[in-house]
C-alpha atoms as one frame of an Amber mdcrd trajectory, in Angstrom:
protein
  23.297  -7.752  52.448  19.640  -8.023  51.811  18.960  -4.044  53.200  21.585
  -3.058  50.359  19.255  -4.861  47.633  16.189  -3.182  49.033  17.494   0.345
  48.796  18.777  -0.532  45.589  15.805  -1.961  44.021  13.910   1.682  45.694
  16.551   3.696  44.198  15.598   2.500  40.908  11.782   2.844  41.302  11.949
   6.397  42.600  14.174   7.004  39.740  11.740   5.117  37.218   8.487   7.269
  38.607  11.151  10.536  38.209  11.632   9.981  34.415   8.223   8.455  33.587
   6.584  12.152  33.560   9.434  13.630  31.402   8.824  10.399  28.907   5.443
  11.628  28.577   5.928  15.018  27.923   8.352  14.295  25.769   5.949  11.888
  23.600   3.292  14.092  23.277   5.812  17.253  21.919   6.606  15.259  19.186
   4.022  15.672  16.140   2.232  12.897  14.208   3.801  12.829  10.280   1.117
  14.520   7.676  -0.779  11.156   6.517  -1.063  10.476   3.000  -4.655  10.266
   1.945  -5.351   6.723   1.990  -7.905   6.718   4.780 -10.961   4.703   4.652
 -12.751   7.453   2.463 -10.572   7.872  -0.397 -10.080   3.899  -0.684 -13.838
   3.911  -1.023 -13.629   6.626  -3.391 -10.881   5.041  -5.660 -12.987   1.557
  -5.308 -15.768   3.327  -6.964 -14.337   5.299  -9.426 -12.606   1.913 -10.922
 -15.985   0.195 -10.743 -17.651   3.060 -12.722 -15.204   3.624 -15.168 -14.114
  -0.246 -15.546 -15.548  -2.056 -18.661 -16.954  -5.234 -16.668 -18.064  -6.697
 -13.838 -15.306  -5.829 -10.947 -14.464  -7.999  -8.272 -12.656  -6.638  -5.079
 -11.071  -8.257  -1.989  -9.512  -5.964   0.462  -6.819  -6.326   2.957  -8.337
  -7.171   6.002  -4.736  -5.720   8.256  -4.281  -2.545   6.321  -7.919  -2.027
   4.592  -7.192  -1.330   1.213  -7.466  -3.337  -1.955  -5.447  -6.541  -2.374
  -7.250  -7.352  -5.229  -9.194  -6.439  -8.389 -10.463  -8.138 -11.243 -12.690
  -8.126 -14.060 -14.878 -10.797 -15.604 -13.915 -12.340 -18.807 -13.410 -10.310
 -21.615 -13.960  -7.108 -19.624 -10.851  -4.236 -18.953  -9.960  -3.044 -15.379
  -8.703   0.252 -17.458 -10.044   0.831 -20.744  -8.899   4.221 -20.837  -5.151
   2.514 -20.880  -3.195   3.097 -24.020   0.599   2.337 -24.975   2.598  -0.943
 -23.616   1.623  -2.915 -20.334   4.111  -0.788 -18.251   2.926   2.357 -19.499
  -0.799   1.531 -18.395  -0.182  -0.493 -15.451   1.811   2.891 -13.995  -1.463
   5.024 -15.449  -3.666   2.344 -13.539  -1.790   2.508 -10.288  -1.654   6.644
 -10.667  -5.010   7.024 -11.245  -6.385   4.411  -8.513  -3.516   4.011  -6.673
  -5.945   5.370  -3.215  -7.444   2.191  -3.458  -4.308   0.339  -2.999  -2.554
   2.261   0.126  -0.653   4.639  -2.442  -0.719   8.568  -2.112   1.850   8.704
  -5.202   2.143   5.923  -7.570   5.005   7.154  -9.699   7.271   7.795  -6.516
   6.122   4.884  -4.301   6.449   2.463  -6.944   9.771   1.177  -8.388  12.141
  -2.056  -9.942   9.345  -2.573 -13.029   9.264  -5.745 -14.231   7.466  -7.271
 -17.368   7.250 -10.538 -18.001   5.002 -12.105 -21.197   3.726 -15.976 -20.819
   3.407 -18.382 -22.968  -0.307 -17.902 -23.348   0.698 -14.221 -24.393  -0.366
 -12.766 -21.206   1.524  -9.686 -20.024   2.317  -9.375 -15.957   3.723  -6.198
 -14.481   5.254  -6.107 -11.046   6.328  -3.408  -8.695   7.751  -3.259  -5.535
   6.600   0.151  -3.087   9.709   2.056  -2.152   9.260   4.831   0.930  11.887
   7.733  -0.078  13.539   5.401  -2.610  13.764   2.052   0.000  12.109  -0.959
  -1.140   9.105  -1.878   1.747   9.796  -5.269   2.692   7.302  -7.718   2.267
   5.614  -4.861  -0.712   4.464  -5.625  -4.191   1.953  -4.735  -6.741   1.213
  -6.407 -10.102  -0.866  -5.550 -12.951  -2.388  -8.741 -15.547  -3.250  -8.300
 -18.898  -4.466 -10.629 -21.203  -3.022 -11.631 -24.807  -5.662  -8.646 -26.599
  -4.150  -6.050 -24.119  -6.931  -5.685 -21.666  -5.933  -5.532 -17.819  -7.767
  -7.985 -16.025  -6.388  -7.628 -12.824  -4.557  -5.944 -10.372  -3.257  -7.285
  -6.633  -0.565  -7.153  -4.334   0.366  -6.166  -0.756   1.722  -2.109   0.234
   1.988  -0.322   3.774  -0.595   2.721   2.963   0.326   5.797   4.978   4.219
   5.349   5.266
């Protein structure tokens, strides 16, 4: 009985040894998909452009896991997006289209959906998005833009999955 188990185990080991080179060859023949332009240098360039374009002192925080911006804000009375015009949702989308690489996006228009606009008791407007990939919501992702009562963009923050 014990000999039968040893022979079975030996056959399994031989089969696994024979199959592992095939699996490695199959893996090496698969090419990785083209990656979005959200590498560290692109994130850095987008952040530098945002800081240059903003009106006021900008504070930026990065997500340690992804390396992209998780929070950007401007000092009181400043404006993260002084070039913005129109309703808050139009300004927010234009902001993420311009500086989306800082937040890990390669194309904000196709990667953001489910816009929600809320105005709080202080007159501040909050615009919320969820990241999508090929039309499917990315679990746990969101981006938000905040505007003060005067219509100035004061903060943008969220969690995205770059390079999907």
